[in-house]
C-alpha positions as a LaTeX table, in Angstrom:
\begin{tabular}{lrrr}
\hline
Residue & $x$ (\AA) & $y$ (\AA) & $z$ (\AA) \\
\hline
Met1 & 0.04 & 0.18 & $-0.03$ \\
Ser2 & 1.64 & 3.30 & $-1.01$ \\
Glu3 & 2.40 & 6.22 & 1.37 \\
Asn4 & $-0.04$ & 9.21 & 1.11 \\
Lys5 & 2.49 & 12.56 & 0.27 \\
Pro6 & 1.10 & 16.07 & 0.08 \\
Val7 & 0.80 & 17.84 & $-3.15$ \\
Asn8 & 3.76 & 19.33 & $-4.32$ \\
Val9 & 2.49 & 22.79 & $-4.73$ \\
Ser10 & 3.98 & 26.05 & $-2.58$ \\
Arg11 & 1.92 & 28.63 & $-1.01$ \\
Asp12 & 5.15 & 31.03 & $-2.41$ \\
Thr13 & 5.09 & 29.83 & $-5.40$ \\
Val14 & 1.02 & 29.98 & $-5.91$ \\
Asp15 & 1.24 & 33.75 & $-4.54$ \\
His16 & 4.23 & 34.83 & $-7.13$ \\
Leu17 & 2.52 & 33.09 & $-10.49$ \\
Phe18 & 1.31 & 36.57 & $-12.26$ \\
Asp19 & 4.28 & 38.64 & $-10.21$ \\
Ile20 & 6.25 & 40.41 & $-12.75$ \\
Glu21 & 7.09 & 43.74 & $-10.10$ \\
Gly22 & 10.41 & 45.43 & $-10.35$ \\
Arg23 & 11.03 & 44.04 & $-14.22$ \\
Val24 & 12.06 & 46.08 & $-17.20$ \\
Ala25 & 9.53 & 45.57 & $-20.48$ \\
Ile26 & 9.80 & 47.00 & $-23.80$ \\
Val27 & 6.48 & 47.68 & $-25.25$ \\
Thr28 & 6.32 & 48.54 & $-29.10$ \\
Gly29 & 3.41 & 50.43 & $-30.63$ \\
Ala30 & 2.73 & 51.73 & $-27.23$ \\
Thr31 & 1.06 & 54.76 & $-28.56$ \\
Gly32 & $-1.90$ & 52.09 & $-30.36$ \\
Ala33 & $-4.99$ & 51.04 & $-28.54$ \\
Leu34 & $-3.63$ & 47.62 & $-27.17$ \\
Gly35 & 0.31 & 48.92 & $-26.67$ \\
Gly36 & $-0.99$ & 51.60 & $-24.75$ \\
Ala37 & $-2.80$ & 49.72 & $-22.60$ \\
Ile38 & $-0.68$ & 46.81 & $-22.66$ \\
Ala39 & 2.30 & 49.38 & $-21.27$ \\
Val40 & $-0.28$ & 50.86 & $-18.66$ \\
Ala41 & $-1.26$ & 47.51 & $-17.28$ \\
Tyr42 & 2.76 & 46.54 & $-16.58$ \\
Ala43 & 3.23 & 49.67 & $-15.12$ \\
Leu44 & 0.35 & 49.28 & $-12.60$ \\
Lys45 & 1.67 & 45.90 & $-12.13$ \\
Gly46 & 5.30 & 47.55 & $-10.93$ \\
Val47 & 7.28 & 47.04 & $-14.35$ \\
Lys48 & 9.26 & 49.21 & $-15.29$ \\
Val49 & 8.10 & 50.42 & $-18.65$ \\
Val50 & 10.43 & 51.33 & $-22.05$ \\
Ala51 & 7.51 & 52.35 & $-24.45$ \\
Thr52 & 8.39 & 52.70 & $-27.81$ \\
Ala53 & 6.45 & 53.95 & $-31.02$ \\
Arg54 & 7.44 & 56.64 & $-33.66$ \\
Asn55 & 5.37 & 59.20 & $-32.63$ \\
Ala56 & 6.94 & 61.27 & $-29.52$ \\
Gln57 & 4.37 & 63.52 & $-28.92$ \\
Lys58 & 1.86 & 60.34 & $-27.78$ \\
Leu59 & 4.74 & 58.86 & $-26.16$ \\
Asp60 & 4.70 & 62.00 & $-23.94$ \\
Ala61 & 1.44 & 61.69 & $-23.16$ \\
Leu62 & 1.47 & 58.18 & $-22.37$ \\
Arg63 & 4.63 & 58.67 & $-19.88$ \\
Val64 & 2.68 & 61.36 & $-18.07$ \\
Gln65 & $-0.51$ & 59.31 & $-17.37$ \\
Ile66 & 2.14 & 56.30 & $-16.50$ \\
Glu67 & 3.62 & 58.38 & $-13.91$ \\
Gly68 & 0.59 & 60.05 & $-12.83$ \\
Glu69 & $-0.43$ & 56.77 & $-11.15$ \\
Gly70 & 3.02 & 55.89 & $-9.87$ \\
Gly71 & 4.38 & 53.88 & $-12.65$ \\
Val72 & 7.78 & 54.02 & $-13.95$ \\
Cys73 & 8.30 & 54.52 & $-17.73$ \\
Thr74 & 10.54 & 56.19 & $-20.07$ \\
Thr75 & 9.69 & 56.35 & $-23.76$ \\
Val76 & 12.16 & 56.21 & $-26.98$ \\
Ala77 & 10.44 & 57.00 & $-30.58$ \\
Ala78 & 11.90 & 54.63 & $-32.66$ \\
Asp79 & 11.02 & 52.48 & $-35.75$ \\
Pro80 & 10.58 & 48.83 & $-35.13$ \\
Ser81 & 11.70 & 47.97 & $-38.99$ \\
Asp82 & 15.06 & 49.88 & $-38.44$ \\
Thr83 & 18.00 & 47.98 & $-36.37$ \\
Asp84 & 19.39 & 51.27 & $-35.91$ \\
Ser85 & 16.62 & 53.19 & $-34.45$ \\
Phe86 & 15.57 & 50.39 & $-32.25$ \\
Ala87 & 18.83 & 49.52 & $-30.64$ \\
Gln88 & 18.03 & 53.00 & $-28.62$ \\
Val89 & 14.94 & 51.51 & $-27.53$ \\
Ile90 & 17.44 & 48.67 & $-25.79$ \\
Glu91 & 19.86 & 51.05 & $-24.83$ \\
Ala92 & 16.91 & 52.94 & $-23.22$ \\
Ala93 & 16.43 & 49.80 & $-21.36$ \\
Lys94 & 19.91 & 48.75 & $-20.38$ \\
Arg95 & 20.79 & 53.08 & $-19.31$ \\
Glu96 & 17.50 & 53.50 & $-17.56$ \\
Phe97 & 16.73 & 50.46 & $-15.76$ \\
Gly98 & 19.80 & 47.90 & $-16.80$ \\
Gly99 & 18.43 & 44.99 & $-18.87$ \\
Val100 & 14.93 & 43.92 & $-20.51$ \\
Asp101 & 13.45 & 41.32 & $-19.16$ \\
Ile102 & 10.07 & 41.21 & $-20.90$ \\
Leu103 & 9.25 & 42.52 & $-24.44$ \\
Ala104 & 5.84 & 42.90 & $-25.54$ \\
Val105 & 5.09 & 43.51 & $-29.58$ \\
Ala106 & 2.19 & 45.32 & $-30.26$ \\
His107 & 2.82 & 47.45 & $-33.34$ \\
Gly108 & 1.32 & 46.75 & $-36.73$ \\
Tyr109 & $-0.27$ & 48.14 & $-40.25$ \\
Asn110 & $-2.72$ & 47.20 & $-42.28$ \\
Lys111 & $-4.25$ & 48.56 & $-45.59$ \\
Pro112 & $-7.22$ & 46.48 & $-47.02$ \\
Glu113 & $-7.58$ & 45.76 & $-50.42$ \\
Asn114 & $-8.51$ & 43.43 & $-53.05$ \\
Ile115 & $-5.52$ & 41.50 & $-54.77$ \\
Leu116 & $-7.00$ & 42.47 & $-57.99$ \\
Thr117 & $-6.35$ & 46.22 & $-57.40$ \\
Gln118 & $-3.58$ & 46.29 & $-54.45$ \\
Ser119 & 0.11 & 46.84 & $-55.75$ \\
Val120 & 2.92 & 44.52 & $-54.63$ \\
Glu121 & 4.73 & 47.61 & $-52.91$ \\
Asp122 & 1.20 & 48.19 & $-50.68$ \\
Trp123 & 1.47 & 44.07 & $-50.11$ \\
Ser124 & 5.29 & 44.08 & $-49.54$ \\
Tyr125 & 4.72 & 47.63 & $-46.82$ \\
Ile126 & 2.31 & 45.46 & $-44.37$ \\
Met127 & 4.50 & 41.95 & $-44.76$ \\
Asp128 & 7.48 & 44.33 & $-43.27$ \\
Ala129 & 5.51 & 46.30 & $-40.39$ \\
Asp130 & 3.64 & 43.48 & $-39.52$ \\
Leu131 & 6.51 & 40.52 & $-39.94$ \\
Lys132 & 9.79 & 42.12 & $-40.70$ \\
Ser133 & 9.92 & 44.40 & $-38.11$ \\
Val134 & 8.52 & 42.11 & $-35.45$ \\
Tyr135 & 11.48 & 39.64 & $-36.50$ \\
Ile136 & 13.85 & 42.67 & $-35.85$ \\
Val137 & 12.25 & 43.65 & $-32.90$ \\
Cys138 & 12.60 & 39.94 & $-31.67$ \\
Lys139 & 16.01 & 38.97 & $-32.51$ \\
Met140 & 17.68 & 42.12 & $-31.44$ \\
Val141 & 15.74 & 41.64 & $-27.68$ \\
Ala142 & 16.51 & 38.16 & $-27.61$ \\
Glu143 & 20.23 & 38.81 & $-28.26$ \\
Glu144 & 20.25 & 40.89 & $-25.49$ \\
Met145 & 18.12 & 38.45 & $-23.35$ \\
Ala146 & 20.84 & 35.71 & $-24.48$ \\
Gln147 & 23.77 & 37.70 & $-23.33$ \\
Ala148 & 22.56 & 38.55 & $-20.44$ \\
Gly149 & 21.40 & 34.66 & $-19.48$ \\
Lys150 & 18.98 & 35.51 & $-17.25$ \\
Gly151 & 15.96 & 34.49 & $-19.61$ \\
Gly152 & 13.08 & 37.06 & $-20.49$ \\
Lys153 & 9.48 & 36.74 & $-21.94$ \\
Met154 & 8.20 & 37.57 & $-25.71$ \\
Val155 & 4.33 & 38.24 & $-25.73$ \\
Val156 & 3.39 & 39.11 & $-29.71$ \\
Val157 & $-0.05$ & 40.58 & $-30.83$ \\
Ser158 & $-0.62$ & 38.79 & $-33.47$ \\
Ser159 & $-4.82$ & 38.21 & $-34.60$ \\
Ala160 & $-7.36$ & 36.01 & $-35.07$ \\
Arg161 & $-6.69$ & 36.91 & $-38.58$ \\
Ser162 & $-3.41$ & 34.44 & $-38.73$ \\
Lys163 & $-5.68$ & 31.18 & $-39.21$ \\
Met164 & $-8.61$ & 32.56 & $-41.41$ \\
Gly165 & $-8.56$ & 34.36 & $-44.33$ \\
Met166 & $-10.64$ & 37.36 & $-45.52$ \\
Ala167 & $-11.34$ & 39.13 & $-48.45$ \\
Gly168 & $-8.70$ & 42.12 & $-49.15$ \\
Tyr169 & $-6.27$ & 41.13 & $-46.76$ \\
Thr170 & $-4.01$ & 38.83 & $-48.36$ \\
Gly171 & $-1.16$ & 40.87 & $-46.87$ \\
Tyr172 & $-2.53$ & 41.62 & $-43.04$ \\
Cys173 & $-3.26$ & 37.37 & $-42.96$ \\
Ala174 & $-0.30$ & 36.18 & $-44.65$ \\
Ser175 & 1.90 & 38.21 & $-42.34$ \\
Lys176 & 0.09 & 37.08 & $-38.82$ \\
Gly177 & 0.19 & 33.24 & $-40.23$ \\
Ala178 & 4.09 & 33.82 & $-40.93$ \\
Cys179 & 3.76 & 35.64 & $-37.69$ \\
Asp180 & 2.29 & 32.70 & $-35.66$ \\
Leu181 & 4.80 & 30.28 & $-36.96$ \\
Met182 & 7.75 & 31.96 & $-36.76$ \\
Ile183 & 6.99 & 32.69 & $-33.19$ \\
Gln184 & 6.60 & 29.14 & $-32.66$ \\
Ser185 & 10.45 & 28.49 & $-34.26$ \\
Met186 & 11.82 & 31.38 & $-32.54$ \\
Ala187 & 10.74 & 29.01 & $-29.36$ \\
Cys188 & 12.60 & 26.30 & $-30.88$ \\
Asp189 & 15.78 & 28.40 & $-30.65$ \\
Leu190 & 15.70 & 30.49 & $-27.52$ \\
Ser191 & 13.36 & 28.38 & $-24.71$ \\
Ala192 & 15.46 & 25.35 & $-23.73$ \\
Gln193 & 18.63 & 27.08 & $-24.14$ \\
Tyr194 & 18.07 & 30.32 & $-23.43$ \\
Gly195 & 14.91 & 30.33 & $-21.23$ \\
Ile196 & 13.06 & 32.76 & $-23.13$ \\
Asn197 & 9.29 & 32.38 & $-23.43$ \\
Val198 & 7.97 & 33.29 & $-26.95$ \\
Asn199 & 4.16 & 33.09 & $-27.48$ \\
Thr200 & 1.27 & 35.42 & $-29.03$ \\
Ile201 & $-1.82$ & 36.53 & $-28.20$ \\
Asn202 & $-4.32$ & 36.66 & $-30.95$ \\
Pro203 & $-6.94$ & 38.85 & $-30.75$ \\
Thr204 & $-10.03$ & 39.59 & $-32.09$ \\
Val205 & $-11.25$ & 43.24 & $-33.37$ \\
Phe206 & $-10.95$ & 45.20 & $-30.52$ \\
Arg207 & $-12.04$ & 48.95 & $-30.34$ \\
Ser208 & $-8.92$ & 51.41 & $-31.10$ \\
Asp209 & $-8.78$ & 54.85 & $-33.71$ \\
Leu210 & $-9.30$ & 52.57 & $-36.67$ \\
Thr211 & $-12.26$ & 50.62 & $-35.79$ \\
Glu212 & $-14.40$ & 52.43 & $-34.11$ \\
Trp213 & $-16.66$ & 52.89 & $-36.71$ \\
Met214 & $-17.01$ & 48.85 & $-36.08$ \\
Phe215 & $-18.80$ & 49.38 & $-32.73$ \\
Asp216 & $-22.17$ & 50.75 & $-34.28$ \\
Pro217 & $-24.48$ & 48.02 & $-32.90$ \\
Asp218 & $-27.17$ & 49.16 & $-35.17$ \\
Ser219 & $-24.23$ & 48.56 & $-37.87$ \\
Ala220 & $-24.25$ & 45.33 & $-40.52$ \\
Val221 & $-20.38$ & 45.12 & $-39.88$ \\
Tyr222 & $-21.24$ & 44.89 & $-36.11$ \\
Gln223 & $-24.44$ & 42.37 & $-36.73$ \\
Asn224 & $-22.10$ & 39.99 & $-38.96$ \\
Phe225 & $-19.25$ & 39.79 & $-36.51$ \\
Leu226 & $-21.44$ & 39.06 & $-33.74$ \\
Lys227 & $-23.05$ & 35.93 & $-36.02$ \\
Arg228 & $-19.39$ & 34.59 & $-35.42$ \\
Leu229 & $-18.27$ & 35.93 & $-32.02$ \\
Pro230 & $-20.01$ & 33.27 & $-29.18$ \\
Ile231 & $-18.91$ & 35.92 & $-26.60$ \\
Gly232 & $-21.46$ & 38.34 & $-27.91$ \\
Arg233 & $-19.66$ & 41.17 & $-28.35$ \\
Leu234 & $-16.17$ & 43.13 & $-30.09$ \\
Gly235 & $-13.15$ & 43.41 & $-27.69$ \\
Glu236 & $-11.72$ & 46.17 & $-25.56$ \\
Pro237 & $-8.26$ & 46.77 & $-25.56$ \\
Ser238 & $-8.60$ & 45.68 & $-21.64$ \\
Asp239 & $-10.10$ & 42.20 & $-22.78$ \\
Phe240 & $-6.39$ & 40.94 & $-23.62$ \\
Leu241 & $-4.41$ & 42.34 & $-20.40$ \\
Gly242 & $-4.94$ & 39.51 & $-18.70$ \\
Leu243 & $-3.27$ & 36.90 & $-21.28$ \\
Ala244 & $-0.56$ & 39.70 & $-21.23$ \\
Val245 & 0.26 & 39.75 & $-18.07$ \\
Leu246 & 0.09 & 36.15 & $-17.94$ \\
Leu247 & 2.78 & 35.33 & $-20.82$ \\
Ala248 & 5.02 & 37.66 & $-19.48$ \\
Ser249 & 4.71 & 36.11 & $-15.58$ \\
Pro250 & 6.10 & 33.27 & $-13.85$ \\
Ala251 & 2.81 & 31.55 & $-14.61$ \\
Ala252 & 4.03 & 31.17 & $-18.12$ \\
Asp253 & 7.19 & 29.45 & $-17.41$ \\
Phe254 & 5.68 & 26.33 & $-19.00$ \\
Leu255 & 4.17 & 28.26 & $-21.60$ \\
Thr256 & 6.41 & 28.80 & $-25.12$ \\
Gly257 & 5.36 & 28.86 & $-29.24$ \\
Gly258 & 1.77 & 28.91 & $-28.42$ \\
Asn259 & $-0.71$ & 30.96 & $-30.39$ \\
Tyr260 & $-3.32$ & 31.97 & $-27.74$ \\
Asp261 & $-7.11$ & 32.28 & $-28.92$ \\
Ala262 & $-7.63$ & 36.02 & $-27.24$ \\
Thr263 & $-10.72$ & 35.57 & $-30.37$ \\
Gly264 & $-14.00$ & 35.57 & $-28.13$ \\
Gly265 & $-14.79$ & 32.17 & $-29.44$ \\
Tyr266 & $-13.87$ & 33.30 & $-32.90$ \\
Trp267 & $-11.64$ & 30.38 & $-33.95$ \\
Ala268 & $-14.67$ & 28.21 & $-32.81$ \\
Cys269 & $-17.42$ & 29.18 & $-35.01$ \\
\hline
\end{tabular}
């Protein structure tokens, strides 16, 4: 007869599952609806945030908001598709806070158009903005994390469209589908050897300056979306903060190479 053994779960482990206080995070696309929400959420959890985007004025406003709520933030206006420009972001993280523990990638671009009328140049721009720049940012931060030898967490915003096509989205869907597979491959490169966990969040449509027009409950666009959304509504930036915190925290130490469904059930229908 086997001896009864206690369940091997410690209070310390449970108490610190989602603890990211004191860590340093770079957040790209921080002037966007979701990137800004992630930057603020991390700061409110005690993370030292390096917020980056192209618009310096909007970044300053974000920094003022974070500092007004007791958070710590520095900003760097930079282009994530340019290695020299993004190097300034990493240098700021090292200079101000001693390194980088978390990367949240939330920048992106889309210009929907039918393939028969879309130029190759526009398609390439979407691919560069939504895929190549993600590769550059992740590669450069991974190099820094690997050299520091402390591991890290990477949280990349992909899309529900990574696995489902849509008219006019040959650039965007292709870039997001490739992003999901690229992140899976990065996990194979980085996780076991360097302790760097790499995952995506795949959201459905969420409220932003660009999508506000979709949120009219009486519109045909809104009603058509709801036919495929079991959750019964479109998303808000705050709906994705739980995953953004989870995937940056010790609770995600065994999670890597994942594309996490944040579609409100869209992938289920």
